[in-house]
Structure formats: structure tokens, C-alpha cells
C-alpha positions as CSV (number, residue, x, y, z in Angstrom):
1,X,0.0,0.0,0.0
2,X,1.6,3.3,-1.1
3,X,0.9,6.5,0.5
4,X,0.0,9.4,-1.8
5,X,1.4,12.7,-0.7
6,X,0.1,16.0,-2.0
7,X,2.6,18.8,-2.6
8,X,1.9,21.3,0.2
9,X,4.5,24.0,0.8
10,X,4.1,27.3,2.4
11,X,7.0,29.7,3.1
12,X,6.9,29.7,6.9
13,X,5.4,26.2,7.3
14,X,7.3,23.9,9.6
15,X,5.8,20.8,7.9
16,X,6.4,20.6,4.1
17,X,5.3,17.7,2.0
18,X,7.4,17.0,-1.1
19,X,9.6,20.0,-0.8
20,X,11.8,21.2,-3.7
21,X,15.1,21.0,-1.8
22,X,18.3,19.2,-2.2
23,X,20.2,18.3,1.0
24,X,24.0,18.2,1.2
25,X,24.2,14.4,2.0
26,X,21.3,13.4,-0.3
27,X,22.0,10.6,-2.7
28,X,20.9,10.8,-6.4
29,X,18.2,8.2,-6.0
30,X,16.7,9.6,-2.8
31,X,13.6,11.7,-2.7
32,X,12.7,14.1,0.1
33,X,9.1,13.4,1.2
34,X,8.9,15.5,4.4
35,X,10.8,18.5,5.6
36,X,10.3,19.2,9.3
37,X,11.5,22.4,11.0
38,X,11.4,23.3,14.7
39,X,8.6,25.6,15.7
40,X,9.6,29.3,16.2
41,X,8.4,29.2,19.9
42,X,11.3,26.8,20.7
43,X,13.7,29.7,20.0
44,X,12.2,32.0,22.7
45,X,14.3,30.5,25.5
46,X,17.7,31.8,24.2
47,X,16.2,35.1,23.0
48,X,14.6,35.9,26.4
49,X,17.7,34.9,28.3
50,X,20.0,37.0,26.1
51,X,17.8,40.1,26.4
52,X,17.4,39.6,30.2
53,X,21.2,39.2,30.5
54,X,21.9,42.3,28.5
55,X,19.5,44.3,30.7
56,X,21.0,43.0,33.9
57,X,24.5,43.7,32.7
58,X,23.7,47.3,31.9
59,X,22.1,47.8,35.3
60,X,25.0,46.0,37.0
61,X,27.5,48.0,35.0
62,X,26.1,51.2,36.3
63,X,26.9,50.2,39.8
64,X,30.2,48.5,39.4
65,X,31.7,51.2,37.1
66,X,32.3,53.3,40.3
67,X,34.6,50.6,41.8
68,X,36.7,49.3,38.9
69,X,39.0,50.9,36.4
70,X,38.1,51.2,32.6
71,X,40.3,48.2,31.6
72,X,38.5,45.9,34.0
73,X,35.2,47.3,32.7
74,X,36.3,46.5,29.2
75,X,37.0,42.9,30.2
76,X,33.7,42.6,32.0
77,X,31.9,43.8,28.8
78,X,33.9,41.4,26.7
79,X,33.1,38.5,29.0
80,X,29.4,39.3,28.9
81,X,29.4,39.7,25.2
82,X,31.1,36.3,24.7
83,X,28.8,34.7,27.2
84,X,25.7,36.1,25.2
85,X,27.2,34.8,22.0
86,X,27.7,31.4,23.5
87,X,24.2,31.4,24.9
88,X,22.7,32.4,21.6
89,X,24.5,30.0,19.4
90,X,24.7,27.0,21.7
């Protein structure tokens, strides 16, 4: 019994039947039947955490700038920036 799939593709759809794509490790005799993508709501965790961290850092920086020198403040900002990049792209 063969399953008949109807070609249904929308631009922002996370479930595409018979997509017109070629994947990097696809063999010549293979055909893509379904293309599944994660729902955008799954990305909210790192977005919320990054924005919250940046806000906290700016507030914290206002208070600690009185007690440390500019070079230490630079390294603090660099550390926070690298931490945000790690959080976003992990």
C-alpha cells in the first residue's frame, strides 16, 4: 500500500510535503518526502535569556563602574558579550 502525498509547501510552514530542496548528503536516487523544522516558539528561550542578561549587565555595569577601572570594565563587557554569543549559538 503506497501513501500518496500531495505537494503542500508554504513559506513559513514547519511541515512541508514533497519540498523542492536538495540536501547536502542526499544521494541521487533519494527523494525528500517530508521537511520538518522546529517551531519558532522553541527559540524563545535563548532570545529571552539573552535580552534579560543584557539588561541585567547594563544595570550592574552602572553600579560597578564606580569601583573598577576602565580596563576591568572593558574585560567585563567582553566576557558578557562572549557569554551572550555562547548562549545564543549553543
